[in-house]
VOBA-1610 file (N, C-alpha, C; in pm, whole numbers, padded with zeros to 5 digits, always signed):
BEGIN
Unk+09359-02059-00319Unk+09484-02110-00370Unk+09458-02214-00478Unk+09541-02212-00577Unk+09534-02307-00686Unk+09636-02416-00663Unk+09602-02540-00697Unk+09698-02649-00686Unk+09758-02678-00822Unk+09888-02704-00819Unk+09967-02731-00939Unk+10033-02867-00925Unk+10021-02952-01026Unk+10095-03078-01030Unk+10232-03049-01088Unk+10334-03106-01025Unk+10472-03094-01073Unk+10523-03236-01095Unk+10565-03265-01217Unk+10607-03401-01252Unk+10751-03395-01304Unk+10836-03476-01241Unk+10976-03490-01284Unk+11004-03640-01287Unk+10999-03700-01406Unk+11019-03845-01416Unk+10918-03919-01330Unk+10969-04006-01241Unk+10882-04085-01153Unk+10833-04006-01031Unk+10881-03883-01013Unk+10844-03801-00897Unk+10721-03717-00929Unk+10626-03720-00836Unk+10503-03642-00850Unk+10485-03557-00724Unk+10456-03429-00746Unk+10436-03337-00636Unk+10309-03257-00660Unk+10251-03206-00553Unk+10142-03110-00563Unk+10188-02986-00487Unk+10176-02872-00554Unk+10212-02744-00493Unk+10089-02655-00489Unk+10087-02565-00392Unk+09981-02466-00384Unk+10040-02329-00411Unk+09962-02245-00478Unk+10006-02109-00504Unk+10010-02031-00373Unk+10097-01933-00367Unk+10113-01852-00247Unk+10036-01721-00264Unk+09939-01694-00177Unk+09859-01572-00191Unk+09940-01443-00170Unk+10060-01454-00115Unk+10144-01337-00092Unk+10225-01296-00216Unk+10209-01371-00326Unk+10276-01338-00452Unk+10174-01340-00566Unk+10068-01258-00557Unk+09959-01267-00654Unk+09998-01237-00798Unk+10087-01142-00822Unk+10125-01110-00959Unk+10207-01222-01022Unk+10298-01280-00944Unk+10380-01390-00995Unk+10293-01511-01023Unk+10203-01542-00931Unk+10112-01655-00949Unk+10028-01636-01074Unk+09966-01520-01090Unk+09878-01495-01205Unk+09956-01509-01336Unk+10076-01454-01342Unk+10156-01461-01464Unk+10200-01604-01493Unk+10240-01678-01388Unk+10286-01815-01407Unk+10171-01906-01453Unk+10053-01887-01396Unk+09938-01971-01434Unk+09907-01958-01583Unk+09937-01843-01642Unk+09913-01824-01785Unk+10005-01910-01871Unk+10116-01959-01814Unk+10212-02042-01888Unk+10175-02190-01890Unk+10084-02230-01802Unk+10054-02373-01785Unk+09982-02431-01906Unk+10010-02554-01942Unk+10115-02640-01886Unk+10253-02588-01926Unk+10347-02595-01833Unk+10480-02539-01853Unk+10583-02650-01845Unk+10664-02662-01950Unk+10765-02767-01959Unk+10903-02703-01968Unk+10996-02758-01892Unk+11133-02707-01891Unk+11229-02819-01854Unk+11354-02781-01833Unk+11458-02871-01781Unk+11496-02824-01642Unk+11513-02918-01551Unk+11551-02891-01413Unk+11695-02936-01395Unk+11781-02847-01345Unk+11920-02883-01320Unk+11955-02850-01175Unk+12068-02900-01128Unk+12109-02875-00991Unk+12170-02735-00979Unk+12146-02670-00865Unk+12202-02537-00842Unk+12354-02543-00834Unk+12417-02429-00855Unk+12563-02422-00848Unk+12610-02356-00718Unk+12540-02253-00672Unk+12587-02177-00556Unk+12490-02179-00439Unk+12373-02230-00455Unk+12267-02213-00355Unk+12252-02326-00255Unk+12328-02433-00265Unk+12315-02543-00169Unk+12230-02655-00224Unk+12130-02696-00145Unk+12047-02810-00181Unk+11920-02762-00251Unk+11933-02745-00380Unk+11821-02698-00459Unk+11841-02733-00605Unk+11734-02723-00680Unk+11737-02744-00825Unk+11678-02618-00888Unk+11721-02590-01010Unk+11672-02467-01072Unk+11644-02486-01220Unk+11566-02392-01270Unk+11533-02386-01412Unk+11589-02253-01463Unk+11701-02258-01537Unk+11757-02134-01592Unk+11671-02083-01707Unk+11636-01955-01703Unk+11546-01899-01803Unk+11607-01785-01883Unk+11736-01761-01864Unk+11805-01660-01945Unk+11743-01523-01935Unk+11707-01467-02049Unk+11651-01331-02056Unk+11498-01330-02052Unk+11434-01447-02028Unk+11288-01455-02023Unk+11232-01354-01923Unk+11125-01288-01961Unk+11057-01192-01874Unk+10914-01238-01850Unk+10879-01258-01723Unk+10744-01296-01685Unk+10656-01172-01670Unk+10718-01056-01661Unk+10642-00932-01649Unk+10605-00897-01506Unk+10681-00950-01409Unk+10655-00919-01268Unk+10784-00868-01204Unk+10767-00794-01096Unk+10880-00748-01016Unk+10892-00834-00892Unk+10954-00779-00791Unk+10971-00853-00666Unk+10847-00841-00579Unk+10806-00955-00522Unk+10697-00960-00424Unk+10718-01087-00341Unk+10699-01075-00212Unk+10714-01191-00123Unk+10847-01263-00148Unk+10953-01187-00165Unk+11082-01245-00202Unk+11166-01280-00079Unk+11248-01382-00099Unk+11335-01432+00008Unk+11464-01487-00052Unk+11568-01489+00030Unk+11696-01552-00007Unk+11706-01693+00050Unk+11617-01726+00143Unk+11628-01852+00218Unk+11500-01934+00209Unk+11479-02002+00096Unk+11359-02086+00083Unk+11367-02208+00174Unk+11254-02249+00226Unk+11244-02371+00304Unk+11226-02489+00209Unk+11244-02609+00260Unk+11224-02729+00180Unk+11083-02726+00120Unk+11076-02740-00012Unk+10948-02741-00081Unk+10903-02606-00132Unk+10976-02499-00098Unk+10943-02367-00150Unk+10996-02354-00292Unk+10920-02289-00377Unk+10960-02264-00515Unk+10957-02113-00536Unk+11070-02059-00582Unk+11085-01916-00602Unk+11101-01883-00750Unk+11052-01766-00787Unk+11076-01713-00921Unk+11162-01588-00906Unk+11277-01588-00973Unk+11365-01471-00974Unk+11345-01399-01106Unk+11295-01273-01102Unk+11261-01204-01226Unk+11379-01149-01306Unk+11499-01174-01261Unk+11617-01127-01333Unk+11669-00997-01275Unk+11783-00956-01326Unk+11846-00834-01278Unk+11995-00856-01264Unk+12038-00900-01147Unk+12179-00926-01122Unk+12225-01057-01186Unk+12133-01147-01205Unk+12160-01277-01265Unk+12047-01306-01362Unk+12055-01419-01430Unk+11949-01452-01525Unk+11818-01486-01454Unk+11709-01477-01526Unk+11579-01516-01475Unk+11580-01666-01446Unk+11515-01707-01337Unk+11515-01849-01304Unk+11404-01884-01206Unk+11382-02015-01196Unk+11295-02073-01094Unk+11383-02166-01012Unk+11372-02159-00880Unk+11451-02244-00792Unk+11360-02318-00695Unk+11390-02445-00672Unk+11314-02531-00582Unk+11410-02587-00477Unk+11385-02559-00350Unk+11470-02608-00242Unk+11430-02750-00202Unk+11531-02838-00192Unk+11504-02973-00141Unk+11575-02998-00008Unk+11652-02903+00037Unk+11725-02911+00164Unk+11769-02771+00203Unk+11883-02761+00272Unk+11935-02631+00311Unk+11971-02551+00187Unk+11913-02434+00176Unk+11929-02355+00053Unk+11941-02207+00089Unk+12040-02144+00032Unk+12058-02000+00043Unk+12074-01948-00100Unk+11970-01893-00155Unk+11962-01856-00296Unk+12072-01756-00332Unk+12155-01793-00431Unk+12266-01707-00470Unk+12308-01735-00614Unk+12390-01644-00665Unk+12451-01660-00798Unk+12599-01626-00784Unk+12672-01627-00894Unk+12812-01590-00888Unk+12829-01444-00849Unk+12721-01365-00858Unk+12724-01225-00819Unk+12696-01206-00670Unk+12651-01312-00600Unk+12619-01303-00458Unk+12476-01343-00431Unk+12424-01308-00312Unk+12288-01347-00273Unk+12182-01290-00367Unk+12077-01370-00389Unk+11961-01328-00468Unk+11835-01350-00384Unk+11730-01281-00419Unk+11600-01303-00356Unk+11500-01333-00467Unk+11419-01436-00446Unk+11318-01474-00543Unk+11180-01470-00481Unk+11080-01455-00567Unk+10940-01451-00523Unk+10893-01591-00485Unk+10857-01610-00360Unk+10803-01739-00315Unk+10659-01747-00363Unk+10637-01821-00474Unk+10505-01825-00535Unk+10438-01961-00530Unk+10514-02068-00504Unk+10457-02203-00490Unk+10519-02272-00369Unk+10439-02356-00306Unk+10487-02438-00195Unk+10439-02581-00217Unk+10532-02675-00215Unk+10495-02816-00230Unk+10425-02863-00104Unk+10303-02919-00121Unk+10223-02964-00008Unk+10203-03116-00008Unk+10232-03180-00121Unk+10225-03327-00129Unk+10349-03377-00202Unk+10412-03480-00145Unk+10529-03539-00206Unk+10660-03483-00155Unk+10655-03397-00055Unk+10775-03333-00001Unk+10882-03434+00040Unk+10837-03552+00084Unk+10931-03656+00128Unk+11016-03710+00012Unk+10977-03680-00112Unk+11052-03724-00230Unk+11156-03622-00278Unk+11156-03503-00220Unk+11240-03396-00271Unk+11389-03427-00263Unk+11434-03485-00153Unk+11577-03516-00140Unk+11620-03617-00247Unk+11537-03718-00271Unk+11569-03817-00375Unk+11574-03749-00513Unk+11482-03657-00539Unk+11484-03583-00665Unk+11613-03502-00676Unk+11647-03431-00571Unk+11769-03350-00573Unk+11892-03432-00602Unk+11903-03549-00540Unk+12018-03637-00563Unk+12018-03691-00707Unk+11901-03721-00759Unk+11893-03769-00899Unk+11943-03661-00995Unk+11898-03539-00974Unk+11939-03429-01062Unk+12089-03404-01046Unk+12140-03410-00923Unk+12282-03387-00899Unk+12368-03491-00970Unk+12331-03619-00959Unk+12416-03726-01010Unk+12384-03770-01153Unk+12262-03744-01198Unk+12224-03790-01332Unk+12201-03676-01431Unk+12201-03553-01384Unk+12190-03438-01473Unk+12048-03390-01495Unk+12033-03306-01596Unk+11907-03237-01626Unk+11791-03335-01641Unk+11677-03295-01586Unk+11554-03374-01592Unk+11443-03289-01648Unk+11353-03351-01723Unk+11234-03281-01772Unk+11141-03255-01654Unk+11084-03135-01649Unk+10988-03099-01545Unk+10865-03040-01612Unk+10749-03075-01560Unk+10622-03025-01613Unk+10540-02969-01496Unk+10484-02851-01514Unk+10391-02790-01421Unk+10254-02789-01489Unk+10152-02845-01422Unk+10016-02849-01478Unk+09915-02811-01370Unk+09812-02738-01410Unk+09705-02704-01317Unk+09626-02829-01284Unk+09590-02845-01158Unk+09502-02954-01117Unk+09359-02905-01120Unk+09268-02988-01168Unk+09126-02949-01174Unk+09059-02967-01040
//
């Protein structure tokens, strides 16, 4: 497993790649360092997401779920809704205006999980935040 640093303002997390999503992990690692904007979900509950529009990572569904646990990070390759990355900070049921979605569980936060609720509240009340994913050596 590879470790990834995730930085959002003053929040620092370490995530590990999920061996059950090898194609998603391999494709995502090619993007690092990866910078985006993190916003609060609209339909999924306690989570934050990165809307990616028509972006194609070149992967299909693998190790996908509708119900990420706290600290799980999913990649949705598109189809019924736009491509996106979602990070659960509490109770989360991944969905869009079209209904339930399933995303590839490709990262799991293993350090800093206790900060996730504070991050979620910051994004909810203060709006979009810069997020950076970087490989750890």
